[in-house]
N, C-alpha and C positions, 0 to 999 in steps of 0.2 A: 189543817184538817183535824186537829186534835179535838176530841169531845170534851172540852172543858166547859163546865157550867159557868156562866150562862151562855154558852156557845160562842165564845170568843177566844181566839188564840192569845197566848201570853202577850202582854203589851210590848215586851222587848222584841219579840218576833215581828209583830205588826209594825213597830217603829222602824226597824231595819228594812223590812220588806217594802214598805211604802216610801220611805225617804231615800234609801240607798239604791233600790232596784225598781222604783216606780211601779210596784205591784199593788193592785187593789185587793181589798178584802170585803166580802159581801156583808158582814155584820159590823165591821169596824171595832172601835174600842168601846163605844157607848151603846151597850146592848139595848137599853129601853127604847132607843130610836129605831130599832130594827123593824121593818114592816112585817106584818103577820105572814104574808106569803113567803118572804125571805126566811123567816124563822122556821116555817113548816118545811121548806126545802132543805134547810140546814139539818133539820131533824131526819129527813129522808137520807141525806148524804151520810150522816153519822150512823144510821141504821144499816145502810148498805155496806158501809165500811166494817161495822161490827159483825155483820152477817157474812162478810167476805164475798159479797155479791158483786163481782167485778163489772158485770154488764150494767146493772142498775147504778153503781157508783159512777161509772163513766158517763152514763146518760144524764144523771143529775148534775154532775159537774159541768157538763156541756150546757145545761140550761143557764147556768151562771157565767158561761164562757170562761171557766177556770182553765188556765193554761199551765200555771205553776202551783204545785202542791208542796207545802212545807209541813213537817211534823217533828215534834220533839219526842214522840213515843216510838220506841223501836218496834213494838208490835204493829203499829200502823205502817211503819216503813216496810216491814216484811210483807204486809198485805199488798201495799202498793207495788212492790217488786213482783209478787205473785200475780198481780193483775196486769202485768206487762206494761206499766207506765215506765217512761224512760228516766232512769236515774241520772241525775246531774251531779249530785254530791251526797255523801253520807259519811257520818262518823258516829261516835258513841253518843253524841248529844242531839243531833239533828239530821234530817234528810230532806233533800229537794228532789222532786220529780216533775216531769212534764207530762201532761195528758196527751 
């Protein structure tokens, strides 16, 4: 869920999530292949996260059917906690939450 331009999580996180945990990612590693609608929704997700708008964040994640949220930014981890997502794992480097 990290707001890294061009809207993709670091490749190491994507690799581990997809290969070891069978988790999908809406934008994948190759950003230019992202459909416009997907890009726009990712923009909305990032905006709702930055605005700390829990309701909108949850609704937008639901559109993608996101069940697992991974972040390497402690600021985002704190927002997810405040939004009452279920914390699965957290340390100084990464956090995992369920929607």
